[in-house]
C-alpha positions in Angstrom: 0.0 0.0 0.0 1.4 3.4 -1.0 1.2 6.4 1.3 -1.8 8.6 0.6 0.5 11.6 0.2 2.4 9.9 -2.7 -0.9 8.8 -4.4 -2.1 12.4 -4.2 1.1 13.7 -5.8 0.5 11.3 -8.7 -3.1 12.3 -9.0 -2.0 15.9 -9.2 0.1 14.9 -12.3 -2.3 12.8 -14.3 -5.7 13.6 -12.8 -7.7 11.8 -10.2 -9.7 9.8 -12.8 -6.4 8.4 -14.2 -5.2 6.9 -10.9 -7.0 3.6 -10.3 -7.1 2.1 -6.8 -10.3 0.0 -6.7 -9.6 -3.8 -6.2 -11.4 -4.8 -9.4 -9.3 -2.3 -11.4 -6.0 -3.5 -9.8 -7.0 -7.1 -10.6 -7.4 -6.1 -14.3 -3.7 -5.2 -14.4 -2.4 -8.3 -12.6 -2.2 -10.5 -15.7 -1.4 -10.5 -19.4 -1.8 -12.9 -22.4 0.7 -15.4 -20.9 -0.5 -18.5 -19.1 0.8 -17.3 -15.7 -1.5 -18.3 -12.9 -3.4 -15.5 -11.3 -1.6 -14.7 -8.0 -2.7 -12.0 -5.6 0.9 -10.9 -5.1 1.0 -9.9 -8.8 -1.5 -7.1 -8.2 -0.2 -3.5 -8.4 -0.7 -1.0 -5.6 -1.8 1.6 -8.1 -2.6 1.9 -11.8 -1.5 5.2 -13.4 -2.6 6.2 -16.9 -0.6 9.2 -18.2 -1.5 11.2 -21.3 1.9 12.6 -22.3 5.7 12.1 -22.0 5.8 14.9 -19.5 3.3 13.1 -17.3 5.3 9.9 -17.5 8.4 11.7 -16.6 6.8 13.4 -13.6 5.4 10.1 -12.4 8.7 8.3 -12.8 10.5 11.1 -10.8 8.0 10.6 -7.9 8.4 6.8 -8.1 12.2 7.2 -8.1 12.2 9.6 -5.2 9.9 7.2 -3.2 11.7 4.0 -4.4 8.4 2.7 -5.8 8.5 -0.1 -8.4 7.1 0.7 -11.8 6.0 -1.8 -14.4 5.2 -0.3 -17.9 2.3 -1.7 -19.7 0.8 -1.5 -23.2 -2.1 -3.7 -24.1 -1.0 -6.7 -22.0 -0.7 -8.9 -25.1 2.7 -10.3 -24.0 3.1 -14.0 -23.7 5.8 -14.2 -21.0 4.4 -12.1 -18.1 6.6 -9.1 -18.8 4.0 -6.5 -17.9 2.8 -8.2 -14.7 3.8 -6.3 -11.5 5.4 -9.0 -9.4 5.9 -7.0 -6.3 3.2 -4.4 -6.3 4.1 -0.8 -7.0 2.8 1.1 -10.0 1.3 -0.4 -13.2 2.1 2.4 -15.7 -0.4 2.0 -18.5 0.3 3.9 -21.7 -3.1 3.1 -23.2 -4.1 6.8 -23.4 -1.0 7.7 -25.4 -2.2 6.6 -28.8 -1.8 9.5 -31.2 0.0 9.5 -34.5 2.3 12.6 -34.2 3.4 12.8 -37.9 3.2 10.7 -41.1 6.1 11.9 -43.2 5.3 10.7 -46.6 8.4 12.1 -48.3 10.8 10.4 -46.0 8.4 7.4 -45.6 8.4 7.5 -41.8 5.8 7.8 -39.0 6.1 9.1 -35.5 3.6 7.7 -33.0 2.9 7.5 -29.3 3.7 4.2 -27.7 0.1 3.3 -26.8 -1.2 3.2 -30.4 -2.4 -0.2 -31.5 -0.3 -1.8 -34.2 -3.4 -2.3 -36.5 -4.3 1.4 -36.2 -0.8 2.5 -37.1 -0.8 0.0 -40.0 -4.2 1.3 -41.3 -3.2 4.9 -41.0 -0.1 4.4 -43.1 -1.8 2.0 -45.6 -4.3 4.7 -46.4 -1.3 6.6 -47.9 0.1 3.6 -49.7 2.8 3.0 -47.1 3.5 -0.3 -45.4 4.6 -1.2 -41.9 5.4 -4.9 -42.2 5.9 -6.3 -38.6 2.7 -8.3 -37.8 2.7 -10.1 -34.5 -0.2 -12.4 -34.0 -1.6 -9.9 -31.5 -1.4 -7.0 -34.0 -5.1 -6.1 -33.7 -4.6 -5.2 -30.0 -0.9 -5.0 -29.2 0.7 -1.6 -29.0 3.7 -0.2 -30.9 5.5 0.6 -27.6 5.1 -3.0 -26.5 6.2 -4.3 -29.9 9.4 -2.2 -29.6 10.0 -3.3 -26.0 9.7 -6.9 -27.0 11.3 -6.5 -30.5 8.2 -8.3 -31.8 8.3 -10.4 -34.9 5.4 -11.9 -36.8 4.6 -13.9 -39.9 6.2 -11.5 -42.4 9.6 -11.6 -40.7 10.9 -14.1 -43.3 10.9 -11.4 -45.9 10.6 -8.1 -44.1 12.3 -8.6 -40.8 11.2 -7.8 -37.3 10.4 -4.6 -35.3 14.1 -3.6 -34.8 14.5 -3.3 -38.6 12.0 -0.4 -38.7 12.8 1.6 -35.5 14.6 4.8 -36.4 14.3 6.7 -33.2 12.7 6.7 -29.7 11.6 8.9 -26.9 12.3 7.2 -23.6 11.7 8.2 -20.0 14.4 6.9 -17.7 14.0 5.7 -14.1 14.7 9.1 -12.6 12.2 10.9 -14.9 14.7 12.3 -17.3 13.7 12.2 -21.0 16.0 10.7 -23.6 15.7 11.2 -27.4 17.5 8.6 -29.6 18.0 8.3 -33.4 16.2 10.4 -36.0 15.2 10.5 -39.7 18.7 10.2 -41.0 19.3 6.8 -42.7 23.0 6.6 -41.7 24.3 7.6 -38.2 27.5 6.3 -36.6 27.9 9.1 -34.1 28.3 7.5 -30.7 26.5 4.6 -29.3 23.4 3.2 -31.0 21.1 3.9 -28.1 18.0 3.1 -30.2 19.0 -0.5 -30.6 19.8 -0.8 -26.9 16.2 0.0 -26.0 14.6 -2.2 -28.7 13.9 -5.5 -27.0 14.8 -4.3 -23.5 11.3 -5.3 -22.2 10.8 -2.2 -20.2 13.9 -2.7 -18.0 15.8 0.3 -19.2 13.1 3.0 -19.5 9.6 3.7 -20.5 9.2 4.1 -24.3 6.8 7.0 -25.0 7.2 7.8 -28.7 8.5 5.8 -31.6 9.8 6.9 -35.1 9.4 4.1 -37.6 10.5 3.7 -41.2 8.0 2.5 -43.8 8.2 1.0 -47.2 5.9 1.1 -50.3 2.8 -1.1 -49.9 2.8 -4.1 -52.2 0.1 -3.8 -54.8 -0.9 -7.4 -54.9 -1.0 -10.3 -52.4 -1.8 -14.0 -52.6 -2.3 -16.8 -50.1 -1.4 -20.4 -50.7 -2.2 -23.5 -48.6 -0.2 -26.7 -48.9 -0.6 -30.0 -47.0 1.9 -32.8 -46.4 2.1 -36.2 -44.9 4.7 -35.0 -42.3 6.2 -31.9 -40.8 9.6 -33.0 -42.3 8.1 -32.7 -45.8 6.6 -29.3 -45.0 9.9 -28.1 -43.6 11.8 -29.4 -46.6 9.5 -27.6 -49.0 10.1 -24.3 -47.2 13.8 -24.8 -47.2 13.9 -25.8 -50.9 11.6 -22.8 -51.8 14.0 -20.3 -50.1 17.1 -22.1 -51.6 15.5 -21.6 -55.0 15.4 -17.8 -54.5 11.6 -17.6 -53.8 11.1 -15.4 -50.7 7.5 -15.4 -49.6 6.1 -12.6 -47.4 5.1 -15.2 -44.8 5.6 -19.0 -44.5 3.9 -20.7 -41.6 3.7 -24.4 -40.6 1.3 -26.3 -38.4 1.3 -29.9 -37.2 -1.5 -32.5 -37.1 -2.8 -31.4 -33.7 -3.2 -27.9 -35.0 -4.7 -29.1 -38.2 -7.3 -31.2 -36.3 -8.5 -28.4 -34.1 -8.5 -26.0 -37.1 -10.7 -28.4 -39.1 -13.2 -28.7 -36.2 -13.4 -24.9 -35.7 -13.4 -23.8 -39.3 -15.1 -26.6 -41.1 -11.9 -27.3 -43.0 -11.4 -30.5 -45.0 -8.1 -32.3 -44.4 -6.9 -34.8 -47.1 -6.3 -38.4 -45.9 -2.8 -38.8 -44.5 -2.2 -35.1 -44.0 -0.1 -34.3 -40.9 1.2 -30.8 -41.6 0.0 -27.7 -43.3 2.0 -24.8 -44.7 0.3 -21.4 -45.3 2.2 -19.0 -47.5 1.7 -15.3 -48.3 3.2 -13.9 -51.5 3.2 -10.4 -52.7 4.3 -8.3 -55.7 3.3 -5.4 -57.9 1.1 -7.3 -60.4 -0.8 -10.5 -61.1 2.0 -11.7 -63.3 4.4 -11.7 -60.4 2.0 -13.6 -58.2 1.3 -16.2 -60.9 5.0 -16.8 -61.4 5.6 -17.2 -57.7 2.6 -19.5 -57.3 3.8 -21.8 -60.2 7.3 -22.0 -58.7 6.1 -22.7 -55.2 3.6 -25.4 -56.5 6.5 -27.1 -58.3 8.6 -27.1 -55.2 5.7 -28.4 -53.1 5.1 -31.3 -55.6 8.8 -32.2 -55.5 8.4 -32.5 -51.7 5.4 -34.8 -51.9 2.6 -32.4 -51.3 -0.9 -34.0 -50.8 -2.9 -30.8 -51.4 -2.2 -27.4 -52.9 -4.6 -24.4 -53.3 -4.4 -20.7 -54.0 -7.0 -18.6 -52.3 -9.4 -17.3 -54.9 -10.6 -14.3 -53.0 -9.6 -11.8 -50.3 -12.2 -13.4 -48.0 -10.7 -16.9 -48.6 -7.2 -15.6 -47.8 -8.4 -13.9 -44.6 -10.1 -17.2 -43.5 -6.8 -19.1 -44.0 -4.8 -16.5 -42.0 -7.5 -16.4 -39.3 -6.8 -20.1 -38.8 -3.1 -19.5 -38.2 -3.5 -16.4 -36.1 -6.1 -18.1 -33.9 -4.2 -21.4 -33.5 -2.8 -20.6 -30.0 -6.2 -19.9 -28.5 -7.7 -22.8 -30.4 -5.3 -25.5 -29.1 -5.6 -24.1 -25.6 -9.1 -25.6 -25.5 -7.6 -29.1 -25.7 -6.4 -29.1 -22.1 -6.8 -27.2 -18.8 -3.3 -25.7 -19.0 -1.2 -24.4 -21.9 2.4 -23.4 -22.0 3.5 -21.9 -25.3 7.2 -21.6 -26.0 9.0 -19.5 -28.5 12.4 -21.0 -29.5 14.3 -19.8 -32.5 16.8 -22.0 -34.4 18.8 -21.9 -37.6 16.5 -22.5 -40.4 18.2 -25.8 -41.5 17.8 -27.1 -38.0 14.0 -26.7 -37.9 13.1 -30.3 -38.9 15.6 -31.8 -36.4 14.3 -29.7 -33.5 10.7 -30.6 -34.4 11.7 -34.3 -34.2 13.4 -33.8 -30.9 10.3 -32.0 -29.5 8.1 -35.0 -30.6 10.5 -37.3 -28.8 10.2 -35.1 -25.7 6.4 -35.3 -25.9 6.6 -39.1 -26.0 9.1 -39.3 -23.2 6.9 -37.3 -20.8 3.6 -38.5 -22.2 2.5 -34.9 -23.0 0.6 -33.5 -25.9 2.9 -30.9 -27.5 1.4 -29.0 -30.5 3.9 -27.5 -32.9 3.5 -24.5 -35.2 5.5 -21.5 -36.1 7.3 -19.3 -38.6 9.2 -22.0 -40.4 10.6 -19.5 -42.9 12.7 -17.8 -40.3 13.3 -20.7 -37.8 10.9 -19.4 -35.1 9.0 -22.3 -33.5 6.2 -22.3 -31.0 5.9 -25.7 -29.3 2.8 -25.6 -27.1 2.5 -28.0 -24.1 -1.1 -29.0 -23.4 -1.5 -30.4 -19.9 -3.4 -30.6 -16.6 -1.3 -29.1 -13.8 -3.7 -30.5 -11.2 -2.5 -34.1 -12.0 0.1 -35.5 -9.6 3.6 -35.1 -11.1 2.4 -33.1 -14.1 4.2 -29.9 -13.0 7.5 -31.6 -12.8 7.0 -33.3 -16.2 6.1 -30.0 -17.8 9.1 -28.2 -16.3 11.5 -31.0 -17.4 9.9 -31.0 -20.9 10.4 -27.2 -21.2 14.0 -27.5 -20.1 14.7 -30.2 -22.7 13.0 -28.1 -25.4 15.3 -25.2 -24.6 18.3 -27.6 -24.5 17.3 -28.9 -28.0 17.2 -25.3 -29.3 20.6 -24.4 -27.7 22.2 -27.7 -29.0 21.7 -26.6 -32.6 22.8 -22.9 -32.1 19.3 -21.6 -31.3 17.9 -19.5 -28.4 15.1 -19.5 -25.9 13.0 -16.8 -27.5 12.6 -15.5 -31.0 9.9 -12.8 -30.4 8.0 -13.2 -27.1 10.9 -12.1 -24.8 12.0 -13.4 -21.4 9.5 -11.7 -19.1 9.0 -13.8 -16.0 8.2 -17.2 -17.5 11.6 -17.8 -19.0 13.7 -16.4 -16.1 14.2 -19.8 -14.5 15.8 -21.0 -17.7 17.7 -17.8 -18.7 20.9 -18.6 -16.8 21.5 -21.7 -19.1 21.1 -19.7 -22.3 
């Protein structure tokens, strides 16, 4: 519990209505999109909703002076508990800071406040023919500030890269309330340390990101979506590898195993060919239909050479959106298969993807656990999802051991613990071995 005098100081900065103290409000800021159990100790003492960088700075100065913990928060879409206040203090929500400051069409850059939703920034830029490619699965409700703090990836990373590839500059409030400006609109800059890069992916540990300057590119004029099914994940992985080796770089290239396929079929009334155990969904883009037709023909040939059981190109925008809805919703869909769900986020060299998938399946057999596998096969980012019941005797220990062995499998091939979700609190127990 914070002293009333301190709470009043903060109210004087942001307004009484933007300081939340009711138990129900505090509970709403005690969890995120991770599968961390709800624990009373994770509840903040206070929720503060500033409207400007100046207000953030003044709140941080008060917190620093009083030695109060501060946990920055965007839309709480994180998957590793990074925005959960573990020891009380202030939950600093940037949800009111959602303005686009400037869309610079000549320099193809946009400046926005950290609390703007990714989809809103995307739509604003798209209306002018400009494209912001990073598209995390949570893009319809995640915030740009959160994306930068996590260095979020997404399905288009195989061709267009991740968040860090588009961040040109930041405005950050440090722990003592001082305001730091980094980067700028210049394309080249080797004057001193690259402070912008230090803050990207720092998960809120170095400061509170309040504004972001992002570079944009021209919006592709045409897009197409392809779906391919195979008898095994190995065949699907081989197809993606061969496609990239042939110089065909899709905008997105996603893979799902049989568990994912089965639940997708049930939820979306999707037919699965006999013997299918893996699906690959591909997005291609270009400036005209000729480009898309050429890519489609080349990809179909590669798929056939890898033993594809089924190949189709979406015939309409609606059909394409339905296919991508399956992939974007797969995490929540498979979570219905068991009481508990632990979704991991390992990243491995692309050529090691099939080997690691095989190792994960062996781990599942060893511990008698259902582990669904899906991910961004085009860039080696894999999401093994453990579906379990933690109320069963011994289940917690089995899950913990399985996660350790999944991480060990990733590290053994030169991979890492996280490709886009970050460390947060859920991966801290395993971080020392990374």
